[in-house]
N, C-alpha and C positions, 0 to 999 in steps of 0.2 A: 637976339640971343647973344649973351656974353661969350667971349672967347678967353681962353687962358692967357696969362701974360707970357707964357713960353716956358719950356723946360730948361733946366740948367744944362750947360754943355757937357758932352760926354768926352772923356779922354780918348784921344786917337788910339785906335787899335783895340779898344775894349768894347765888349758887347754888354748892354744893360740887361738886367734880369728880365725874363719872359713875363710880360704882364698883358694878358689877353682877355678880351670879352668874347664869350661864345654866344652868338645870336642864332636863333632858329627861324627858318621860314615858317610862316603860319604858326608862330610861337604859341598863340592862345590855345591851340588844339593839342600842343605837345609839351606843356611846361614841365611835367614830371620827367619826360624823356630828356629834356635839355639839362635839367639838374643832374640826372644820372650820367649823361654823356660828359658833362663838365667834370664830375668826380672821376669818371673813368679816364678821361684824357689827362687830368692833373696827375693821377697816379702813374699813368703811362710815361709821362715826361718828367716825373719827380718834382712837381711843384705843389703849392698849396691851392686847394679849392675853396674859394670864398662864398659866402651866402649870396643869393641872387641879387642882381642889380635892379633896384626898384626906386621909384621917385621917393624923395625924402619924406613926404607927407603921407605915403601909403601906409606906413606903420601906425597902428592905432586908429585907423579910419576905415577899417573893413576893406582895405584894398582900393579905395577910391582915390583918384588923382584930380578930382574936380576943382579943388582949391589949391592945387600945387602951383605956385608961381614959377616963372622962369628962373629966378634966383635960386630956388630950392634944388633944381636939377643941376645947376652949376655948382652949388655947394656939394652935392653928392659926387660930382665928377672930380671936384677938388680933393675930397676925402679919398676917393678911389686912387687918383694919381699920386697921392701922398703916401700910399701904403708902401712899405719896404718889402724887399724880397721878391720872389717870383710867385705869380698867382694866375689863376684862371677864374673868371667870374661869369656865371650864366645870366643872360638877359632873357627874362620870361615873357616879355612883351614883344609883339611884332615890331621889328625895327622900322618898317615902312608905314605903319599905321599912325595917323594923326592923333596925338595924345591930348587929353583935356588940359594939360599944362601949357599948351600952345606951340607944340612942335613935334617933330618925329625923332625917335632915338637915332636913326641914321644921321640926321643933321647934327645932333649933339655929339655923336661919336666922331663925326667928321670935323666939327669945330674944335674938338679937343684932341684931334689927331690920335685917337685911341685905337691901337691895333686890334683888329677883330677877325674872328673866324666864323664862317657861316656853317651851320649844321643843317644838312639836307637829309631827310629820311629816305630810305632806300626806294620807296614807291614814288618819290618825287624826282628822282635823279634823271629820268628820261623825259620829263615834261619841260615846260617853259619856266617853271619857278626858279631853278638855279640861275638861269641867264638873267631873268628879271631882277632877282635879288642882287646879283653881282653888279648889274648896271646901276641899280639904286645906290649901292655902296660907293661905287666909283663916282657917280654924279655928286654925291654928298661929300666927297673928299675923304672917305674913311680909308685908313691904311689897311686894306684887306689882305690878310695873309693867305687866304684861300678858302676852299670849300671842303668839308669833310662829310662823307656819306655815313649815316648812322645805321649800322646793321646791313644785312643782306649781302648778296654777292656783288663784288665790285667789278664792273665790266671795264677793264683797262682800255680796250679798243674804242668803245663808245665814248668814254670820257675824254680820250685824246681827240676824237672827232669833234666833240662839241666845243673845243677850244677854250674851256673855262679853267680857272686855276685850281684844279682839284689837288688835294693833298693826299687823299687816300680814304680808307674805310676804317671806321671805329666800330669794332665788334660789340654787339649788345651782349653776347655770351662770353663770359670770361675765358671759357675754354675754346673759343673760336680761333680762327686763323691769327697768326702773328701780325702785329701792327707795326713791324719794324719800318716799312716803307713810309707809313704815316709820320712816325717820329722823325725819321731822317728828312723828309720833305718839309715838315714844320720847322725843324731846326735850321735848314737851309734858308727858308723863306724869312724866318725871324732875323737871321744874320743879315740878310739883304735889306730888310726894312730898317734894322738898327743902323746899318752903315749909311743908309740914305738920310737918316735923322741927324747924323753927326755934322 
């Protein structure tokens, strides 16, 4: 798998625009939810929500990636990293599933050092999926900003006990509880990731 040549240096003391991939655990079963969550999160933090991240040859082929070579996904990542401004893009495919183009999205995100947030549905929060997905991202070298619970009641005590990098809860209902903690935690984590990249 090809790796990028490297990002241009960032001026000391400045924080680059927020450019994040939102990936979901078991994404194939919740693609619509990931798109909705990406739009909600983008609106919450005041950035642009981009169309879903898919392999370059998916378009016009009925969604198949069977003929998508490794270079196509690297072209896709080149185009994504070249976008200006701040953005959030949803990844509709399971980041840990082996893809027909010859790799996993987790590996590609790690190779490109693409900051990523994991979306965990409320009913998944107490199981092993959050820990497993976090370990996968870390193993692949993905700059993981943290985990966001999608809907439901956020159990602060349980999330502290599990020791995972939870950012907070993103309400599915626009009239639901304030997401101020999520925005603050995401901003802090982004600043940390950006500082490490300088």
